[in-house]
MARTOR-109749 format. One record per residue: residue in one letter; z, y, x of N, C-alpha, C, O, CB in turn. Coordinates in steps of 0.2 Angstrom, whole numbers, padded with zeros to 4 digits, always signed. Atoms other than C-alpha are relative to their C-alpha. Last residue first. Glycine has a CB too. Example, Ala and Ser with C-alpha at 12.3 -4.5 7.8 and 13.67 -1.06 7.14 Angstrom:
! MARTOR-109749
S-0001-0006-0004+0036-0005+0068+0003+0005-0004+0004+0011-0001-0007+0002+0002 A+0000-0006+0004+0039-0022+0062+0000+0006+0004+0003+0005+0009+0006+0000-0005 
! end
This chain:
! MARTOR-109749
Q+0003+0002-0006-0066+0166+0668-0006+0003+0001-0009+0002+0007+0000-0007+0001 V+0007+0000+0000-0057+0174+0653-0002-0002+0007+0000+0002+0012-0003+0007-0002 V+0002-0004-0005-0039+0169+0652-0008-0001+0000-0011-0006-0001+0002-0002+0007 C+0003+0003-0005-0034+0162+0635-0003+0005+0005-0005+0010+0004-0006-0004-0003 C+0007-0003-0001-0022+0171+0624-0003-0004+0006+0001-0005+0011+0001+0007+0001 P+0000-0005-0005-0007+0160+0619-0007+0002+0001-0012-0002+0000+0003-0002+0007 L+0002+0002-0007-0008+0150+0603+0000+0006+0004-0002+0012+0002-0007-0003-0001 A-0006+0002-0005+0002+0156+0588-0002-0002+0006+0003-0002+0011+0004-0005-0004 R-0004-0006-0002-0012+0165+0580+0006-0001+0004+0007+0003+0009+0002+0004-0006 R+0004-0003-0005-0022+0149+0579+0003+0007+0003+0003+0008+0009-0007+0002-0003 S-0001+0004-0006-0008+0141+0570-0004+0002+0005-0002+0002+0011-0002-0008-0001 E-0007-0001-0003-0007+0155+0557+0001-0004+0007+0004-0002+0011+0005-0002-0005 I+0000-0007-0003-0026+0154+0554+0007+0001+0004+0007+0004+0009-0002+0005-0005 E+0004+0000-0006-0025+0135+0552+0000+0007+0003+0000+0007+0009-0007-0003-0002 A-0004+0004-0005-0010+0137+0540-0004+0000+0006-0001+0000+0012+0002-0007-0003 T-0005-0005-0002-0020+0150+0530+0004-0003+0005+0006+0000+0010+0004+0002-0006 A+0003-0005-0004-0035+0139+0529+0005+0005+0003+0005+0007+0009-0006+0003-0004 L+0002+0003-0006-0024+0124+0523-0004+0005+0005-0002+0005+0011-0005-0006-0001 S-0006+0002-0004-0016+0135+0510-0002-0003+0007+0001-0001+0012+0004-0004-0004 V-0002-0007-0002-0033+0142+0504+0006-0001+0005+0007+0002+0010+0001+0005-0005 A+0004-0002-0006-0039+0124+0503+0002+0006+0003+0001+0007+0009-0008+0000-0003 E-0001+0004-0006-0024+0119+0493-0004+0002+0006-0002+0002+0012+0000-0007-0002 T-0006-0002-0003-0026+0134+0482+0002-0004+0006+0004-0001+0011+0006+0000-0006 Q+0001-0007-0004-0044+0130+0479+0006+0002+0003+0006+0005+0009-0003+0005-0005 D+0003+0002-0006-0039+0112+0474-0002+0006+0005-0001+0006+0011-0007-0004-0002 R-0005+0004-0004-0026+0118+0462-0003-0002+0007-0001-0001+0012+0003-0006-0003 V-0005-0005-0003-0038+0130+0455+0004-0003+0005+0006+0000+0010+0003+0004-0006 G+0005-0004-0004-0051+0116+0452+0004+0006+0004+0004+0006+0010-0005+0003-0003 K+0001+0004-0006-0037+0105+0445-0004+0004+0005-0003+0003+0011-0003-0007-0002 I-0006+0000-0004-0032+0119+0433-0001-0004+0006+0002-0002+0012+0006-0002-0004 D-0001-0007-0003-0050+0122+0428+0006+0000+0004+0006+0002+0010+0000+0005-0005 L+0005+0000-0006-0052+0103+0425+0001+0006+0003+0001+0007+0010-0007-0001-0003 R-0002+0005-0005-0036+0103+0414-0004+0000+0006-0002+0000+0012+0002-0007-0002 L-0006-0004-0004-0042+0118+0405+0003-0004+0005+0004-0001+0011+0005+0002-0005 A+0003-0005-0004-0058+0109+0401+0005+0004+0004+0004+0005+0010-0005+0004-0004 A+0003+0004-0005-0048+0094+0394-0004+0005+0005-0003+0004+0011-0005-0005-0002 A-0006+0002-0004-0037+0106+0384-0003-0004+0006-0001-0003+0012+0005-0004-0004 D-0002-0005-0004-0053+0114+0377+0006-0002+0005+0006+0001+0011+0003+0006-0004 A+0005-0001-0005-0060+0097+0372+0002+0006+0005+0001+0006+0011-0007+0002-0003 T+0000+0005-0005-0044+0093+0364-0005+0001+0005-0004+0000+0011-0001-0007-0004 L-0006-0002-0004-0043+0110+0355+0001-0006+0006+0002-0004+0011+0007+0000-0004 D+0002-0005-0005-0061+0107+0349+0006+0002+0005+0005+0003+0010-0001+0007-0004 R+0005+0002-0005-0056+0090+0342-0002+0005+0005-0003+0004+0011-0007-0003-0004 I-0004+0005-0004-0040+0096+0334-0005-0002+0006-0004-0002+0012+0003-0006-0003 A-0004-0005-0004-0050+0111+0326+0003-0004+0006+0004-0003+0012+0005+0004-0004 D+0004-0003-0005-0063+0098+0320+0004+0005+0005+0002+0005+0011-0005+0005-0004 S+0003+0005-0005-0050+0087+0313-0004+0004+0005-0004+0002+0011-0003-0005-0004 I-0005+0001-0005-0041+0103+0305-0002-0006+0005-0001-0005+0011+0006-0003-0004 N-0001-0006-0004-0057+0108+0297+0005-0001+0006+0004+0000+0011+0001+0006-0004 R+0005+0000-0004-0060+0091+0290+0000+0005+0005-0001+0005+0011-0007+0000-0004 R-0001+0006-0004-0043+0090+0283-0006+0000+0005-0005-0001+0011+0001-0007-0004 D-0005-0001-0005-0045+0107+0276+0001-0005+0005+0002-0004+0011+0007+0002-0003 V+0003-0005-0004-0061+0102+0267+0005+0002+0006+0003+0003+0012-0002+0006-0004 E+0005+0003-0004-0053+0087+0260-0003+0004+0005-0004+0002+0011-0005-0004-0004 L-0004+0004-0005-0038+0097+0255-0004-0004+0004-0003-0004+0010+0005-0005-0003 A-0002-0005-0005-0050+0109+0246+0004-0004+0006+0003-0002+0011+0005+0005-0003 K+0006-0002-0004-0058+0094+0237+0002+0005+0006-0001+0005+0011-0005+0003-0004 T+0001+0006-0004-0041+0087+0232-0006+0002+0004-0007+0000+0010-0002-0006-0004 L-0005+0001-0005-0036+0104+0226-0002-0006+0005-0001-0005+0011+0007+0000-0002 R+0002-0006-0005-0052+0106+0216+0005+0000+0006+0002+0001+0011+0001+0007-0004 A+0006+0002-0004-0050+0088+0209-0002+0006+0004-0004+0005+0010-0006-0001-0005 T-0001+0005-0005-0032+0092+0204-0006-0002+0004-0006-0003+0010+0003-0006-0003 E-0003-0003-0006-0037+0108+0196+0002-0005+0005+0002-0003+0011+0007+0003-0003 A+0005-0004-0004-0050+0099+0186+0004+0003+0006+0001+0004+0011-0003+0005-0005 Q+0004+0004-0004-0037+0086+0181-0005+0004+0004-0007+0002+0010-0004-0005-0005 E-0003+0003-0005-0025+0099+0176-0004-0005+0005-0003-0005+0011+0007-0003-0002 Q-0001-0006-0005-0037+0108+0166+0003-0003+0006+0001-0001+0011+0003+0006-0004 R+0006-0001-0003-0042+0091+0157+0000+0006+0005-0003+0005+0011-0005+0002-0005 L+0001+0005-0004-0024+0088+0154-0006+0000+0004-0007-0001+0010+0001-0007-0004 K-0005-0001-0006-0021+0105+0147-0001-0006+0005-0001-0004+0011+0007+0000-0002 A+0003-0006-0004-0036+0102+0135+0004+0002+0006+0001+0003+0012-0001+0006-0004 E+0006+0002-0003-0029+0085+0130-0004+0005+0004-0006+0004+0010-0005-0003-0005 L-0002+0004-0005-0012+0092+0127-0006-0003+0004-0006-0003+0010+0004-0006-0002 N-0002-0005-0005-0020+0106+0116+0002-0004+0007+0001-0002+0012+0006+0004-0002 S+0006-0004-0003-0030+0093+0107+0002+0004+0005-0001+0005+0010-0003+0003-0006 C+0004+0005-0005-0014+0082+0105-0006+0003+0003-0008+0002+0009-0002-0006-0004 E-0004+0001-0006-0005+0097+0098-0003-0005+0005-0003-0003+0011+0008-0002-0002 Q+0001-0006-0004-0019+0101+0086+0004-0001+0006+0002+0001+0012+0002+0006-0004 Y+0006+0000-0003-0018+0083+0080-0002+0006+0004-0005+0005+0010-0006-0001-0006 Q+0000+0005-0005+0000+0083+0078-0006+0000+0004-0007-0001+0010+0003-0007-0002 L-0004-0003-0005-0001+0099+0068+0000-0005+0006-0001-0002+0012+0007+0002-0002 N+0005-0005-0002-0015+0091+0057+0004+0004+0006+0001+0005+0011-0001+0006-0005 A+0005+0003-0004-0004+0076+0055-0005+0005+0003-0007+0004+0009-0004-0005-0005 K-0003+0003-0006+0011+0086+0050-0005-0003+0005-0006-0003+0011+0005-0005-0001 L-0002-0006-0005+0001+0096+0038+0003-0003+0006+0001+0000+0012+0005+0005-0004 T+0007-0003-0003-0007+0080+0031+0002+0006+0004-0002+0006+0009-0004+0002-0006 L+0002+0005-0005+0011+0072+0029-0007+0002+0003-0008+0002+0009-0001-0007-0002 E-0005-0001-0006+0017+0087+0020-0002-0004+0006-0002-0002+0011+0007-0001-0002 Q+0001-0006-0004+0002+0087+0009+0004+0001+0006+0002+0004+0011+0001+0006-0005 V+0006+0000-0003+0004+0069+0005-0002+0006+0004-0004+0006+0009-0006-0003-0005 K-0001+0004-0006+0022+0071+0001-0006-0001+0004-0006+0000+0010+0003-0007-0002 A-0004-0004-0004+0018+0085-0011+0001-0003+0007+0001+0000+0012+0007+0003-0003 E+0005-0005-0002+0005+0074-0019+0003+0005+0005+0000+0007+0010-0003+0004-0006 L+0005+0003-0005+0017+0060-0020-0005+0005+0003-0006+0005+0009-0003-0006-0003 A-0004+0002-0006+0030+0071-0028-0004-0003+0005-0004-0001+0011+0006-0004-0002 R-0001-0007-0003+0017+0078-0040+0004-0001+0006+0002+0002+0011+0004+0004-0005 E+0006-0002-0003+0012+0060-0044+0000+0006+0004-0002+0007+0009-0006+0000-0005 S+0001+0004-0006+0030+0055-0047-0007+0001+0004-0007+0002+0010+0000-0008-0001 V-0005-0002-0006+0033+0069-0058-0001-0004+0006-0001-0001+0011+0007-0001-0003 T+0002-0006-0002+0017+0064-0068+0004+0003+0006+0002+0006+0011+0000+0005-0006 N+0006+0001-0005+0022+0046-0068-0003+0007+0002-0005+0007+0008-0006-0004-0004 S-0003+0003-0007+0039+0051-0075-0006-0001+0005-0005+0000+0011+0004-0007-0002 E-0003-0006-0004+0030+0062-0088+0003-0002+0006+0003+0001+0011+0006+0002-0005 R+0006-0004-0003+0018+0047-0092+0003+0006+0003+0001+0008+0008-0004+0002-0006 Q+0003+0003-0006+0033+0035-0093-0005+0005+0003-0006+0005+0009-0003-0007-0002 E-0005-0001-0005+0042+0047-0105-0002-0003+0006-0001+0000+0012+0007-0004-0002 D-0001-0007-0002+0027+0049-0116+0004+0001+0006+0003+0005+0011+0001+0004-0006 L+0006-0002-0004+0024+0030-0115+0000+0007+0002-0002+0009+0008-0006-0001-0005 E+0000+0003-0007+0042+0027-0120-0006+0002+0004-0005+0003+0010+0001-0008-0001 A-0005-0004-0004+0040+0040-0134+0001-0003+0007+0002+0001+0011+0007+0000-0004 Q+0003-0006-0002+0024+0031-0140+0005+0005+0004+0003+0008+0009-0002+0004-0006 K+0004+0002-0006+0033+0014-0139-0004+0007+0002-0005+0008+0008-0005-0005-0003 Q-0004+0002-0006+0047+0021-0150-0004-0001+0006-0003+0001+0011+0004-0006-0002 L-0003-0006-0002+0035+0029-0162+0004-0001+0006+0004+0003+0011+0004+0003-0006 A+0005-0004-0003+0025+0013-0163+0002+0007+0003+0001+0009+0008-0006+0001-0005 L+0001+0003-0007+0041+0003-0166-0006+0004+0003-0005+0005+0009-0002-0007-0001 V-0006-0001-0004+0046+0015-0180-0001-0002+0007+0000+0001+0012+0006-0003-0003 E+0001-0007-0002+0028+0014-0187+0006+0002+0004+0005+0006+0009+0000+0004-0007 L+0005-0001-0005+0029-0005-0186-0001+0007+0002-0002+0009+0008-0007-0003-0002 A-0002+0002-0006+0045-0005-0195-0005+0000+0006-0003+0002+0011+0003-0008-0001 R-0005-0005-0003+0038+0005-0208+0003-0002+0006+0004+0003+0011+0005+0002-0006 E+0004-0006-0003+0023-0006-0209+0004+0005+0002+0003+0009+0007-0005+0002-0006 A+0003+0002-0007+0034-0021-0210-0003+0006+0003-0003+0007+0008-0004-0006-0001 E-0005+0000-0005+0044-0013-0224-0002-0002+0007+0000+0002+0012+0006-0005-0002 I-0002-0007-0001+0028-0009-0233+0006+0000+0005+0006+0005+0009+0002+0003-0007 D+0005-0003-0005+0022-0027-0230+0002+0007+0001+0001+0010+0006-0007-0001-0003 H-0001+0003-0007+0038-0034-0238-0004+0003+0005-0002+0005+0010+0000-0008+0000 L-0006-0003-0002+0036-0023-0253+0002-0002+0007+0004+0002+0011+0006-0001-0005 R+0002-0007-0001+0018-0029-0255+0006+0004+0003+0006+0008+0008-0002+0003-0006 Q+0004+0000-0007+0024-0047-0252-0002+0007+0001-0002+0009+0007-0007-0004-0001 E-0004+0001-0006+0037-0045-0265-0003+0001+0006-0001+0004+0011+0004-0007-0001 E-0004-0007+0000+0024-0037-0277+0005-0001+0006+0006+0004+0009+0004+0001-0007 L+0004-0005-0003+0012-0052-0273+0004+0007+0001+0003+0010+0006-0006+0001-0004 N+0001+0001-0007+0026-0064-0276-0004+0005+0003-0003+0007+0009-0002-0007+0001 R-0007-0001-0003+0030-0057-0293+0000+0000+0008+0002+0004+0011+0005-0004-0003 A-0001-0007+0001+0011-0056-0298+0007+0002+0004+0007+0007+0007+0000+0003-0007 L+0005-0003-0005+0009-0074-0292+0001+0007+0001+0001+0010+0006-0007-0002-0001 E-0002+0002-0007+0024-0080-0301-0004+0004+0005-0001+0006+0010+0001-0007+0001 E-0006-0004-0001+0018-0071-0317+0003-0001+0007+0005+0004+0010+0005-0002-0006 P+0002-0007-0001+0000-0078-0315+0007+0005+0001+0006+0009+0005-0004+0003-0006 S+0002-0003+0006+0007-0095-0312-0001+0007+0001+0001+0010+0006+0006-0001-0005 Q-0005-0004+0003+0008-0102-0294-0003+0002-0007-0009+0003-0008+0002+0006+0004 E-0005+0004+0005-0001-0117-0287+0005+0004-0004+0009+0002-0007+0003-0005+0005 L+0004+0004+0005-0016-0107-0280+0004-0004-0004+0001-0006-0010-0005-0004+0004 P+0002-0004+0005-0005-0094-0271-0004-0004-0006-0003-0002-0012-0004+0006+0002 N+0007+0000+0001+0003-0108-0261-0002+0004-0006+0000+0003-0012-0003-0007+0000 V+0003+0004+0005+0021-0103-0259-0007+0001+0000-0010+0006+0000+0004+0002-0007 R+0001-0003+0006+0026-0096-0242-0003-0005-0005-0005-0010-0003-0005+0006+0001 L+0001+0004+0006+0033-0101-0225-0002+0004-0006+0001+0010-0007+0005-0005-0002 L+0007+0003-0001+0032-0092-0209-0002-0004-0005-0007-0007-0005+0000-0004+0007 H+0005-0005+0001+0047-0080-0214-0007-0003+0002-0012+0001+0000+0001+0006+0005 G+0002-0001+0007+0057-0096-0217-0005+0006-0001-0009+0005-0005+0006+0002-0004 P-0003-0005+0004+0058-0101-0199-0003+0002-0007-0009+0000-0008-0001+0007+0005 I+0005-0005+0002+0052-0118-0195+0003+0006-0003+0007+0004-0008-0006-0003-0004 R-0002-0006-0002+0065-0129-0186-0005+0006-0001-0006+0010+0003+0002+0000+0007 D-0007-0002+0001+0056-0145-0188+0001+0007+0002-0003+0010+0006+0004-0005+0003 G-0004-0002-0005+0037-0149-0190+0007+0002-0002+0008+0003-0008-0003+0006+0003 I+0004-0002-0006+0022-0154-0200+0004+0003+0005+0001+0004+0011-0005+0005-0002 D+0004+0005-0002+0031-0163-0214-0004+0001+0006-0007-0004+0009-0004-0003-0006 T+0006+0001+0004+0044-0150-0215-0004-0006+0002-0002-0009+0007-0004+0006-0001 S+0003+0006-0002+0062-0146-0209-0006-0002-0005-0005-0003-0011+0005-0006+0001 Y+0001+0005+0005+0067-0128-0213-0004-0006+0004-0007-0005+0009-0005+0002-0005 T+0007+0002-0001+0076-0114-0203-0001-0006-0005+0003-0009-0008-0002-0002+0007 G+0005-0003+0004+0091-0106-0210-0007-0002+0001-0011+0001-0003+0001+0007+0001 D+0001-0006-0003+0103-0111-0195-0005+0004-0004-0008+0009-0002-0003-0001+0007 D-0006-0004+0000+0111-0125-0205-0002+0007+0002+0001+0012+0001+0005-0003+0004 N-0005+0001-0005+0094-0133-0209+0005+0005+0000+0005+0010-0004-0004+0001+0007 M-0002-0006-0003+0085-0133-0225+0005-0001+0005+0010-0004+0003+0002+0005-0006 A-0007-0002+0001+0077-0150-0230+0001+0007+0003-0004+0009+0007+0005-0005+0003 Y-0005+0005+0000+0061-0159-0232+0007+0002-0001+0011-0001-0005-0001-0004+0006 V-0007-0001-0002+0049-0145-0237+0004-0006+0000+0004-0009-0006+0004+0006-0003 E-0005+0002+0005+0031-0150-0239+0007+0001+0003+0008-0002+0009-0001-0007-0003 C-0005+0004-0003+0016-0142-0229+0005-0001-0006+0005+0002-0011+0004+0004+0006 P-0005+0002+0005+0000-0133-0233+0005-0005+0004+0004-0008+0009-0004-0004-0005 V+0001+0007+0001-0008-0123-0218+0005-0003-0005+0011-0001-0005+0000-0005+0006 H-0005+0004+0003-0009-0104-0217-0002-0008-0001-0008-0009-0003+0002+0003-0007 G+0000-0001+0007-0020-0094-0205+0006-0005-0002+0010-0007+0002-0006-0002-0004 G+0003-0007+0002-0026-0092-0187+0001+0001-0008-0003+0005-0010-0007+0001+0002 A+0005+0001+0005-0024-0111-0183-0003+0007-0003-0009+0007-0005+0002-0004-0006 R+0006+0004-0003-0015-0108-0167-0006-0001-0005-0011+0000-0003+0003-0007+0002 E+0004-0004-0004-0005-0094-0175-0006-0003+0003-0011-0001+0004+0005+0003+0005 S+0001+0002-0007+0000-0105-0189-0004+0005+0004-0009+0006+0002-0003-0007+0000 Y+0005-0004-0004+0007-0099-0205+0000-0002+0007+0005-0002+0010+0003+0008-0001 Y-0003-0002-0006+0015-0113-0216-0005+0004+0004-0011+0002+0005+0002-0006+0005 E+0005-0001-0005+0011-0115-0234+0003+0003+0006+0007+0007+0006-0006+0005-0002 L+0001-0007-0002+0022-0122-0247-0006+0000+0005-0009-0005+0006+0007+0002+0004 S+0006+0000-0003+0025-0138-0258-0002+0008+0002-0003+0012-0002-0006-0003-0004 D+0005-0006+0002+0043-0138-0262-0006-0001+0004-0006-0002+0010+0004+0007+0002 G+0005+0001+0005+0051-0155-0261-0005+0005-0001-0010+0004-0004+0003-0003-0006 A+0004+0006-0002+0067-0150-0253-0005-0002-0005-0003-0002-0011+0005-0006+0001 K-0004+0006+0000+0072-0132-0257-0004-0006+0001-0010-0006+0002+0003-0001-0007 Y+0004+0005+0003+0066-0115-0253+0004-0007+0000+0009-0007+0004-0007-0002+0005 V-0003+0006-0002+0075-0099-0251-0004-0006-0003-0005-0006-0009+0008+0000-0002 P-0001+0005+0005+0066-0083-0252+0003-0006+0003+0002-0008+0009-0007-0001-0003 M+0005+0006+0000+0069-0070-0239+0001-0005-0005+0007-0006-0007+0000-0003+0007 T+0001+0004+0006+0078-0054-0244-0006-0005+0000-0011-0005-0003-0002+0005-0006 S-0005+0005+0000+0084-0048-0227+0000-0004-0007+0004-0008-0008+0007+0004+0000 S-0002+0001+0006+0068-0039-0222+0006-0005-0001+0005-0010+0003-0005-0001-0005 C+0001-0006+0004+0062-0032-0206+0003+0000-0007+0004+0005-0010-0007+0003+0000 S-0006-0002+0001+0068-0047-0196+0000+0007-0004+0006+0010-0005+0004+0001+0006 S-0003+0004+0005+0052-0057-0197+0007+0003-0002+0010+0002-0007+0001-0007+0002 L-0007-0002+0000+0042-0044-0188+0004-0003-0006+0005+0000-0011+0000+0008-0001 L-0002-0002-0007+0026-0053-0184+0007+0003+0001+0010+0003+0006-0005+0006+0002 L-0001+0006-0004+0025-0062-0200+0001+0001+0007+0004-0003+0011-0007-0004-0001 H-0007+0003+0001+0030-0046-0210+0000-0007+0004+0006-0009+0006+0001-0001-0007 P-0005-0002-0004+0014-0038-0202+0007-0003-0001+0011-0003+0004+0001+0008-0001 A-0003-0005+0003+0002-0050-0211+0006+0003+0005+0009-0001+0009+0003-0002-0007 P-0007+0001+0001-0008-0060-0199+0003+0006-0003+0002+0011-0001+0004-0003+0006 R-0004-0001-0006-0027-0056-0201+0007-0001-0002+0009-0001-0008-0001+0007+0003 Q-0004-0007+0000-0036-0063-0216+0003+0000+0007+0005-0005+0010+0004+0001-0006 Q+0004-0003-0006-0048-0078-0220+0003+0007+0000+0000+0012-0003-0007+0000-0001 R+0003-0006+0002-0036-0088-0231-0002+0004+0006+0001+0004+0011+0005+0004-0004 C-0005-0006-0001-0033-0105-0224-0004+0006-0003-0010+0006-0003+0002+0001+0007 R+0004-0007+0001-0041-0122-0228+0005+0005+0001+0011+0004-0001-0004+0000-0007 T-0002-0003+0006-0035-0140-0223-0004+0007+0000-0009+0008+0004+0007+0002+0000 A+0006-0005+0002-0039-0153-0210+0002+0003-0006+0003+0000-0011-0007-0004-0001 L+0000-0002+0007-0023-0160-0202-0006+0004-0001-0007+0009+0002+0006+0003-0003 F+0004-0005+0001-0023-0169-0185-0001+0001-0008-0003-0004-0011-0007-0001+0003 D+0005+0002+0004-0008-0180-0182-0004+0007-0001-0002+0012-0001+0003-0002-0007 G+0004+0005-0003+0004-0179-0167-0006-0002-0005-0011-0006-0003+0003-0007+0001 N-0004+0006+0000+0018-0170-0177-0005-0006+0003-0004-0012+0000+0003-0002-0006 A-0008+0000+0002+0006-0156-0181+0003-0007+0000+0000-0011-0003+0001+0003-0007 K-0003+0006-0003-0012-0153-0174+0008+0001-0002+0011+0006+0001-0001-0001+0007 L-0007-0001-0003-0021-0140-0185+0003-0007+0002+0003-0012-0001+0004+0003-0005 W-0004+0006-0002-0040-0140-0189+0007+0002+0003+0007+0007+0006-0004-0004+0005 F-0002+0000-0007-0049-0126-0199+0004-0006+0001+0006-0010-0003+0005+0006+0002 P-0004+0006-0003-0058-0123-0215+0002+0001+0007-0001+0005+0011-0005-0007-0001 K+0005+0003-0005-0063-0106-0222+0004-0006+0002+0010-0005+0003-0002+0005+0005 L-0003+0005-0004-0056-0097-0238-0005-0003+0005-0011-0004+0004+0004-0006-0004 G-0001-0003-0007-0062-0081-0246+0003-0005+0005+0007-0002+0009+0003+0006+0000 W-0007-0002-0001-0058-0088-0264+0000+0004+0007+0006+0006+0009+0005-0005+0000 T+0000-0006+0004-0077-0090-0268+0007+0003+0001+0008+0009+0000-0001+0000-0007 S+0000+0000+0007-0078-0103-0255+0001+0007-0003+0001+0012+0001+0006-0005-0002 Q-0005-0005+0003-0084-0102-0237+0000+0000-0007-0005+0001-0010+0000+0007+0003 T+0002-0005+0005-0093-0117-0229+0006+0004-0003+0011+0002-0003-0004-0003-0006 
! end
């Protein structure tokens, strides 16, 4: 349940023991996030009953200071090496004057933290603007590169299309020449066959002429032999 002080219970594990306590229901103060924004941190001594801000618990838990270490941290009953900016005096155990003074210190501390946060926000905003400008330049460069590559791809595609058209033309011309050569081959074969037949007929004609020439020669020889005989007496 929540009390009139705006507190709610939570559990925290510290040094192996579970501690049940109460914390103020509020978000972490900026000075807890930026511990280096102020150099006027309070100094605590052994035996002081304080509150420790725990991120795991989401608020403050009570603790007791054992000693202050050489590095400025504190050893407490819930842990060692605790930074001083995570410790505070329990507001319920303070007098009105101490509470008012601590609240004023807290207010000044919060103002410093808010200023530090504003400076950090401006730095981050400047970094974001610079990064955005860099990204814009990179995007423009990428767009130009994409356009250049697209133009090259289109040119290569057009060149490939032209080569394919030329290849189709050459294939068609090759098919036409192959067909023409096939026709010529058939024509030549037919011509050779006709010439072979004509040569055979010519040989037959030559043989006939030769036979006729021999017959004429024989007849001529017979006539000549008859002419050479003496004239016969008529009885």
